[in-house]
C-alpha positions as CSV (number, residue, x, y, z in Angstrom):
1,X,22.3,29.7,0.8
2,X,21.3,33.3,0.5
3,X,17.8,34.1,1.8
4,X,16.6,34.8,-1.4
5,X,17.8,31.5,-2.9
6,X,16.3,29.7,0.3
7,X,12.5,31.9,-0.5
8,X,12.7,30.8,-4.4
9,X,13.0,27.2,-3.6
10,X,10.1,27.2,-1.0
11,X,7.3,24.9,-2.0
12,X,5.0,28.2,-1.3
13,X,6.7,29.9,-3.7
14,X,7.0,27.8,-6.9
15,X,3.1,26.9,-6.0
16,X,2.6,30.8,-6.5
17,X,4.4,30.7,-9.5
18,X,2.4,27.7,-10.9
19,X,-0.8,29.1,-10.0
20,X,0.2,32.6,-11.2
21,X,1.4,30.8,-14.7
22,X,-2.3,29.2,-15.0
23,X,-3.8,32.7,-13.9
24,X,-1.9,34.2,-16.6
25,X,-2.7,31.8,-19.6
26,X,-6.2,32.0,-18.1
27,X,-6.5,35.8,-18.3
28,X,-4.8,35.6,-21.6
29,X,-7.1,32.8,-23.3
30,X,-10.3,35.4,-22.1
31,X,-8.7,38.6,-23.5
32,X,-7.7,36.5,-26.8
33,X,-11.4,35.5,-26.8
34,X,-12.9,38.4,-25.9
35,X,-10.3,40.1,-28.8
36,X,-11.5,37.5,-31.3
37,X,-14.8,38.2,-31.1
38,X,-14.7,41.6,-31.4
39,X,-12.8,41.2,-34.5
40,X,-15.8,39.3,-35.3
41,X,-18.5,41.5,-34.5
42,X,-16.9,44.0,-36.7
43,X,-16.4,42.4,-39.2
44,X,-20.0,41.2,-39.6
45,X,-21.0,45.2,-39.0
46,X,-18.6,46.2,-42.0
47,X,-20.0,43.1,-44.4
48,X,-23.7,43.9,-43.2
49,X,-22.9,47.4,-44.2
50,X,-21.1,46.8,-47.3
51,X,-23.3,44.4,-48.5
52,X,-26.3,46.9,-48.1
53,X,-24.8,49.9,-50.0
54,X,-23.3,47.2,-52.8
55,X,-26.9,46.4,-53.4
56,X,-28.0,50.0,-53.4
57,X,-25.6,51.0,-56.0
58,X,-26.0,48.1,-58.0
59,X,-29.8,49.1,-57.9
60,X,-28.9,52.6,-59.2
61,X,-26.9,51.2,-62.0
62,X,-29.6,49.1,-63.3
63,X,-31.9,52.3,-63.2
64,X,-29.5,55.2,-64.2
65,X,-26.7,53.3,-65.9
66,X,-23.1,54.0,-65.9
67,X,-23.8,58.0,-65.9
68,X,-25.9,57.6,-62.5
69,X,-23.4,55.0,-61.1
70,X,-20.8,57.5,-61.7
71,X,-22.6,60.3,-60.4
72,X,-23.3,58.2,-57.4
73,X,-20.0,57.4,-56.2
74,X,-18.3,60.5,-57.1
75,X,-20.8,62.1,-54.7
76,X,-20.3,59.1,-52.0
77,X,-16.1,59.4,-52.3
78,X,-16.4,63.1,-51.1
79,X,-18.1,62.4,-47.7
80,X,-15.9,62.1,-45.2
81,X,-15.5,58.6,-43.7
82,X,-14.2,55.1,-43.7
83,X,-16.0,54.0,-46.8
84,X,-14.1,52.8,-50.1
85,X,-15.6,53.0,-53.6
86,X,-14.2,51.9,-57.1
87,X,-15.6,51.3,-60.1
88,X,-13.8,49.7,-62.9
89,X,-13.9,49.1,-66.8
90,X,-13.5,45.6,-67.8
91,X,-10.0,46.1,-68.2
92,X,-9.2,47.4,-64.8
93,X,-9.3,51.2,-65.3
94,X,-10.5,52.9,-63.0
95,X,-13.3,55.1,-63.5
96,X,-15.0,56.9,-60.4
97,X,-14.2,56.2,-56.6
98,X,-11.9,57.3,-54.1
99,X,-9.3,54.2,-54.2
100,X,-5.9,55.6,-55.6
101,X,-4.4,51.5,-55.7
102,X,-4.9,48.0,-54.5
103,X,-3.0,45.3,-53.9
104,X,-2.4,43.6,-57.7
105,X,-5.5,41.1,-58.1
106,X,-8.1,42.2,-55.8
107,X,-10.1,43.6,-58.8
108,X,-9.4,40.3,-60.5
109,X,-11.2,38.1,-58.2
110,X,-15.1,38.8,-56.9
111,X,-16.4,38.2,-53.3
112,X,-15.1,39.3,-50.4
113,X,-11.1,39.8,-49.2
114,X,-8.9,41.9,-46.9
115,X,-6.3,43.9,-48.9
116,X,-4.2,46.9,-48.6
117,X,-5.3,50.2,-50.0
118,X,-4.3,53.9,-50.9
119,X,-6.8,57.1,-51.3
120,X,-6.5,59.4,-54.1
121,X,-6.0,62.0,-51.8
122,X,-2.9,60.9,-49.9
123,X,0.6,60.2,-51.1
124,X,2.2,57.2,-52.4
125,X,3.8,56.0,-49.0
126,X,0.4,56.0,-47.5
127,X,-0.9,52.5,-46.7
128,X,-4.1,50.8,-45.3
129,X,-6.0,48.1,-44.6
130,X,-9.7,47.6,-45.7
131,X,-12.4,45.1,-46.1
132,X,-13.5,44.9,-49.6
133,X,-16.5,43.3,-51.7
134,X,-15.9,43.2,-55.4
135,X,-18.9,42.8,-57.8
136,X,-19.5,42.6,-61.5
137,X,-21.8,44.2,-63.5
138,X,-23.5,44.3,-66.4
139,X,-21.2,44.9,-69.6
140,X,-17.9,43.7,-67.6
141,X,-17.5,46.4,-65.5
142,X,-16.8,45.9,-61.6
143,X,-17.9,47.6,-58.5
144,X,-15.7,47.8,-55.2
145,X,-17.2,48.8,-52.2
146,X,-15.3,48.3,-49.0
147,X,-14.5,50.0,-45.5
148,X,-11.3,51.1,-43.9
149,X,-10.5,48.5,-40.7
150,X,-8.5,51.4,-39.2
151,X,-11.4,51.5,-36.2
152,X,-10.9,47.6,-36.1
153,X,-7.0,48.1,-35.5
154,X,-7.7,50.6,-33.0
155,X,-10.3,49.1,-31.0
156,X,-7.7,45.6,-31.1
157,X,-5.0,47.4,-29.9
158,X,-6.8,48.9,-26.5
159,X,-7.7,44.9,-26.1
160,X,-4.0,44.2,-26.5
161,X,-2.4,47.1,-24.3
162,X,-5.1,46.2,-22.1
163,X,-3.9,42.3,-21.9
164,X,-0.7,43.6,-21.4
165,X,-1.2,45.8,-18.8
166,X,-3.3,43.1,-16.9
167,X,-0.8,40.4,-17.2
168,X,2.0,43.0,-16.0
169,X,-0.2,43.6,-13.3
170,X,-1.2,40.0,-12.4
171,X,2.7,39.2,-12.9
172,X,3.8,41.7,-10.5
173,X,1.0,41.2,-7.9
174,X,1.5,37.4,-8.1
175,X,5.3,37.4,-7.8
176,X,5.0,39.9,-4.8
177,X,2.0,37.9,-3.3
178,X,4.3,34.8,-3.5
179,X,7.5,36.2,-2.3
180,X,5.1,37.5,1.0
181,X,3.4,34.0,1.6
182,X,6.7,32.6,1.0
183,X,8.5,34.2,3.4
184,X,5.9,33.9,6.3
185,X,5.9,30.4,5.6
186,X,9.3,29.9,5.3
187,X,9.8,32.0,8.8
188,X,7.7,29.2,10.4
189,X,9.5,26.8,9.1
190,X,12.9,28.0,9.9
191,X,10.8,28.4,13.5
192,X,9.9,25.2,13.7
193,X,13.8,24.0,12.1
194,X,15.3,25.7,15.1
195,X,13.0,24.3,17.6
196,X,13.9,20.7,16.3
197,X,17.3,21.3,16.2
198,X,17.2,22.0,19.8
199,X,15.4,18.9,20.3
200,X,17.5,16.7,18.2
201,X,20.8,18.3,20.3
202,X,19.0,16.8,23.4
203,X,16.4,19.8,24.6
204,X,13.1,17.6,24.6
205,X,11.5,20.5,26.5
206,X,11.5,22.7,23.3
207,X,8.0,22.6,21.6
208,X,6.8,24.3,18.1
209,X,5.5,27.4,17.7
210,X,1.7,27.6,17.3
211,X,0.0,30.8,15.5
212,X,-3.7,31.8,15.9
213,X,-4.5,31.1,12.2
214,X,-5.0,27.4,13.1
215,X,-3.8,26.9,9.6
216,X,-2.3,23.4,8.5
217,X,0.9,24.4,9.8
218,X,-0.6,25.4,13.1
219,X,-2.3,22.0,13.3
220,X,0.7,20.0,12.6
221,X,2.7,22.1,15.2
222,X,0.1,21.1,18.0
223,X,0.3,17.5,16.9
224,X,4.2,17.4,16.8
225,X,4.1,19.2,20.2
226,X,2.0,16.5,21.6
227,X,4.0,13.8,20.0
228,X,7.4,15.3,21.7
229,X,5.6,15.8,25.1
230,X,4.5,12.2,24.5
231,X,8.0,11.2,24.0
232,X,9.5,13.7,26.9
233,X,7.1,11.7,29.4
234,X,8.6,8.4,28.0
235,X,12.4,9.6,28.4
236,X,11.7,10.9,31.3
237,X,10.2,7.5,32.4
238,X,12.9,6.1,31.1
239,X,15.3,7.9,32.9
240,X,13.2,7.1,36.1
241,X,13.0,3.2,35.7
242,X,16.7,3.3,35.1
243,X,17.8,5.7,38.4
244,X,15.3,3.8,40.1
245,X,16.3,0.2,38.9
246,X,20.2,1.5,39.7
247,X,19.1,2.3,43.5
248,X,16.3,0.2,44.5
249,X,18.0,-3.0,42.8
250,X,21.5,-2.4,44.1
251,X,20.4,-2.8,47.7
252,X,19.2,-6.6,47.2
253,X,22.2,-7.6,44.5
254,X,24.6,-6.1,47.3
255,X,22.6,-8.2,49.8
256,X,23.2,-11.4,47.9
257,X,26.5,-11.0,47.5
258,X,27.2,-10.5,50.7
259,X,25.7,-13.3,52.0
260,X,27.2,-15.5,49.5
261,X,30.3,-14.2,50.3
262,X,29.8,-14.5,54.1
263,X,28.8,-18.2,53.4
264,X,32.1,-19.0,51.6
265,X,34.3,-17.1,54.4
266,X,32.6,-19.0,57.2
267,X,33.4,-22.6,58.0
268,X,30.2,-23.7,59.2
269,X,28.1,-26.6,58.9
270,X,26.0,-28.0,55.5
271,X,22.8,-26.6,57.0
272,X,24.3,-22.6,57.1
273,X,25.3,-23.3,53.6
274,X,21.8,-24.8,52.6
275,X,20.5,-21.4,54.5
276,X,22.6,-19.2,52.9
277,X,21.6,-20.7,49.2
278,X,17.9,-20.8,50.3
279,X,18.3,-16.9,51.2
280,X,19.7,-16.4,47.6
281,X,17.3,-17.8,45.7
282,X,14.5,-16.0,47.5
283,X,16.3,-12.9,47.0
284,X,16.6,-13.8,43.6
285,X,12.9,-14.9,43.0
286,X,12.2,-11.5,44.4
287,X,14.4,-9.7,41.8
288,X,12.9,-11.6,39.4
289,X,9.5,-10.5,40.3
290,X,10.5,-7.1,40.3
291,X,12.2,-7.5,36.4
292,X,8.8,-9.3,35.4
293,X,6.6,-6.2,36.9
294,X,8.9,-3.8,35.1
295,X,8.3,-5.9,31.7
296,X,4.6,-6.1,32.4
297,X,4.5,-2.4,32.9
298,X,6.5,-1.7,29.9
299,X,4.2,-3.9,27.9
300,X,1.2,-2.2,29.0
301,X,2.3,1.5,28.3
302,X,3.8,0.5,24.8
303,X,0.4,-1.2,24.1
304,X,1.9,-4.5,23.2
305,X,-0.6,-6.4,25.3
306,X,-3.7,-5.5,23.2
307,X,-3.1,-8.1,21.2
308,X,-4.7,-10.5,23.9
309,X,-7.8,-8.4,24.5
310,X,-11.3,-10.5,24.8
311,X,-14.6,-10.2,26.4
312,X,-15.5,-10.9,29.8
313,X,-17.2,-10.2,32.8
314,X,-15.3,-8.1,35.5
315,X,-17.8,-10.0,38.2
316,X,-15.9,-13.5,37.4
317,X,-12.4,-11.6,37.5
318,X,-13.3,-10.2,41.3
319,X,-14.6,-13.4,42.0
320,X,-11.4,-15.2,41.5
321,X,-9.1,-13.0,43.3
322,X,-11.3,-12.9,46.2
323,X,-10.9,-16.6,45.9
324,X,-7.1,-16.5,45.4
325,X,-6.2,-14.3,48.3
326,X,-9.0,-14.7,51.0
327,X,-7.0,-17.1,52.7
328,X,-3.4,-15.0,52.6
329,X,-6.1,-12.1,54.1
330,X,-7.4,-14.5,57.0
331,X,-3.3,-15.5,57.9
332,X,-3.2,-11.8,58.0
333,X,-5.9,-11.4,60.8
334,X,-7.7,-9.7,57.9
335,X,-11.4,-10.4,56.2
336,X,-11.6,-10.3,52.3
337,X,-15.3,-10.0,51.1
338,X,-16.3,-9.4,47.2
339,X,-19.5,-7.8,46.3
340,X,-19.9,-8.0,42.4
341,X,-22.6,-7.1,39.7
342,X,-22.4,-8.4,36.1
343,X,-20.3,-5.8,34.1
344,X,-18.8,-6.9,31.0
345,X,-15.8,-5.1,29.7
346,X,-13.2,-5.6,26.7
347,X,-9.7,-6.3,27.4
348,X,-6.6,-8.1,28.4
349,X,-7.8,-10.3,31.2
350,X,-4.6,-11.2,32.6
351,X,-3.6,-8.1,33.0
352,X,-6.8,-6.6,34.8
353,X,-6.4,-9.7,37.0
354,X,-3.0,-8.9,38.1
355,X,-3.6,-5.6,38.4
356,X,-6.8,-5.9,41.0
357,X,-4.4,-8.8,42.4
358,X,-2.0,-6.2,43.4
359,X,-4.6,-3.8,45.1
360,X,-5.6,-6.5,46.6
361,X,-2.4,-7.2,48.3
362,X,-1.4,-3.7,49.0
363,X,-4.9,-3.6,50.9
364,X,-3.6,-6.7,52.9
365,X,-0.4,-5.1,53.5
366,X,-0.9,-1.4,54.4
367,X,-4.5,-1.6,55.0
368,X,-4.6,-2.6,58.5
369,X,-5.8,-0.2,61.0
370,X,-3.8,1.9,63.4
371,X,-3.7,0.2,66.8
372,X,-3.9,3.7,68.3
373,X,-7.5,4.2,66.4
374,X,-8.6,0.8,67.5
375,X,-12.3,0.8,68.5
376,X,-13.3,-0.9,71.5
377,X,-16.4,-2.5,70.2
378,X,-15.3,-5.9,68.3
379,X,-17.7,-5.8,66.1
380,X,-16.7,-2.1,64.8
381,X,-12.8,-3.7,65.1
382,X,-13.6,-6.5,63.0
383,X,-15.1,-3.9,60.6
384,X,-12.1,-2.1,60.7
385,X,-10.1,-5.0,59.4
386,X,-12.3,-6.0,56.3
387,X,-11.1,-5.3,52.6
388,X,-14.1,-5.2,50.4
389,X,-13.3,-6.2,46.4
390,X,-16.1,-4.6,44.5
391,X,-17.1,-5.2,41.0
392,X,-19.7,-3.1,39.0
393,X,-20.9,-0.9,36.3
394,X,-21.5,2.7,36.5
395,X,-22.6,4.5,33.8
396,X,-20.4,4.1,30.4
397,X,-17.7,2.3,32.8
398,X,-16.8,-0.8,34.6
399,X,-15.3,-0.2,38.1
400,X,-13.4,-2.9,40.0
401,X,-12.4,-1.5,43.4
402,X,-10.2,-2.8,46.5
403,X,-11.3,-0.6,49.6
404,X,-9.4,-0.8,52.9
405,X,-9.3,0.6,56.3
406,X,-5.8,1.5,56.8
407,X,-3.9,4.6,57.2
408,X,-4.7,5.4,53.4
409,X,-2.4,7.7,50.9
410,X,-2.6,11.5,52.0
411,X,-4.1,13.5,48.9
412,X,-0.8,15.4,48.2
413,X,0.9,12.1,47.9
414,X,-1.4,9.8,46.0
415,X,-0.2,11.1,42.1
416,X,3.4,10.5,43.2
417,X,2.1,6.8,44.9
418,X,1.7,5.7,41.3
419,X,5.1,6.1,40.3
420,X,7.7,3.4,40.1
421,X,9.5,2.4,42.7
422,X,7.9,5.0,44.9
423,X,7.0,3.9,48.4
424,X,5.7,6.3,51.2
425,X,7.4,6.9,54.3
426,X,4.5,4.6,56.2
427,X,5.0,1.5,53.8
428,X,9.0,1.4,53.9
429,X,9.0,-1.4,56.5
430,X,6.6,-3.6,54.7
431,X,8.6,-5.8,52.0
432,X,7.5,-4.5,48.5
433,X,8.9,-2.9,45.4
434,X,6.8,-0.3,45.2
435,X,5.4,-1.1,41.6
436,X,1.7,-2.3,42.3
437,X,0.3,0.8,42.1
438,X,2.2,1.7,38.8
439,X,1.6,-1.8,37.2
440,X,-2.4,-0.7,37.8
441,X,-2.2,2.7,36.5
442,X,-0.6,1.4,33.4
443,X,-3.4,-1.6,32.4
444,X,-5.8,1.1,33.0
445,X,-4.1,3.2,30.7
446,X,-3.7,0.4,28.1
447,X,-7.8,-0.1,28.5
448,X,-8.3,3.6,27.6
449,X,-9.3,4.2,31.6
450,X,-7.9,5.4,34.8
451,X,-6.9,4.5,38.0
452,X,-8.6,6.7,40.5
453,X,-7.3,6.8,44.9
454,X,-9.6,8.0,46.9
455,X,-10.4,8.1,50.6
456,X,-12.4,5.7,52.6
457,X,-13.0,7.2,55.6
458,X,-10.7,6.2,57.0
459,X,-8.6,3.8,54.3
460,X,-8.0,4.0,50.7
461,X,-10.3,3.0,48.2
462,X,-8.4,2.0,45.0
463,X,-10.7,1.8,41.6
464,X,-10.0,0.8,38.0
465,X,-12.1,2.5,35.6
466,X,-12.7,0.6,32.2
467,X,-14.9,1.6,29.8
468,X,-17.7,-0.7,29.3
469,X,-19.3,-3.0,26.7
470,X,-23.0,-2.0,25.5
471,X,-25.7,-4.7,24.9
472,X,-24.1,-5.0,21.1
473,X,-21.0,-5.5,22.3
474,X,-19.6,-2.5,21.5
475,X,-16.8,-0.3,23.4
476,X,-18.9,3.1,24.7
477,X,-16.0,4.8,25.7
478,X,-13.1,5.6,23.3
479,X,-10.0,3.9,23.7
480,X,-7.2,6.8,24.6
481,X,-4.0,5.0,25.7
482,X,-0.7,7.0,26.6
483,X,-2.6,9.3,28.6
484,X,-1.3,10.5,32.2
485,X,-3.6,9.0,34.9
486,X,-5.7,10.7,36.8
487,X,-5.5,10.2,40.5
488,X,-8.9,11.6,42.4
């Protein structure tokens, strides 16, 4: 398709033609109305002049008779101007005036009419138009008084020519403006089309150009760019998950296979076979937990878990997690404490409980103080092995936090720590899949909040920040799903 063909097929150009037609129709109607009013006004002025002159001439005829009438018409006929006079006998023979010929039947009817005529001093080829009034006098004589319509014709011609030029200018400017606007829009659309083709070819980093006018195309481009950024983030996340699954799950699967192969190859006792099967089942359970965690993260990030949301008190969740994990912490020589205040929120209780449980598990695993920095004071040493679960309301948000006194996470690694399957160097010797913080982050995002990681001096404080409920039961903060996590 040629450039001109693309141009005339654009919506902007077609809309311009439609508006041009409507505007030209409006202008033509306006000029036509003006011309019609002008014609009517001229006719009214002519009629008023002719009526007055007719009354005056009839009065002269009444007072002075036919001789006075002829004398008056002859004198008036000699004056320059557009007035017409004619008096005829009952048989239609002209007696006086400046009219040489009329259209047939004009003198035979009384009243107003518009007729063609020729003056006495003009040749037979001359023809004009006039508005005349025929009046019957006493004794059958007939009087015609009229006025030439040349002035009306000239004025109407001026209006018609102005209308023609106006319409021509409107058409030229309209088409020119339409081409300009269509080309400008077409250039922007072509730029967007080129970007979308690169995106469809696999380059998800492409973005639509955004101008500075802030018009509807800019707003569309901004929204599409935001959508593309989200799609790129999801695709990168999918790629990372696929790569992580391929790397992080390959080891336990290989270990399971090797153990099963070793058990089959050896000629051990039934107890050895049972032990190999138990280890295989244990590895399988770990894989199932990993896949369940991945599925839960995917459901949270996609928003599928929004259907099971209800109003509840975060303090109850914190107390339940404390009761569940307190024995586990004691077995690991840790102390688990809880500190709560009523803080109502709207969300998925199961997911928030799971996220908080993950934070507690991480604190139990990685929150032990370093033996090198253990204080000599037994009371101080006991405080370093303490984990605090806290639920409280702060402003328009509910804060569910877990604080420990372990080595913590360096500030530069905190953003990296919430990614899937990420395990920092200090935690690689501990069991786990590296999905705990990822799940907590996804759950916070699902509820329009965020996961914050901060320093406990020493240790780490992991906090779920979720919008609270007002006294009327409404959420105080707008839900903003799919927003990248802020890590403090």
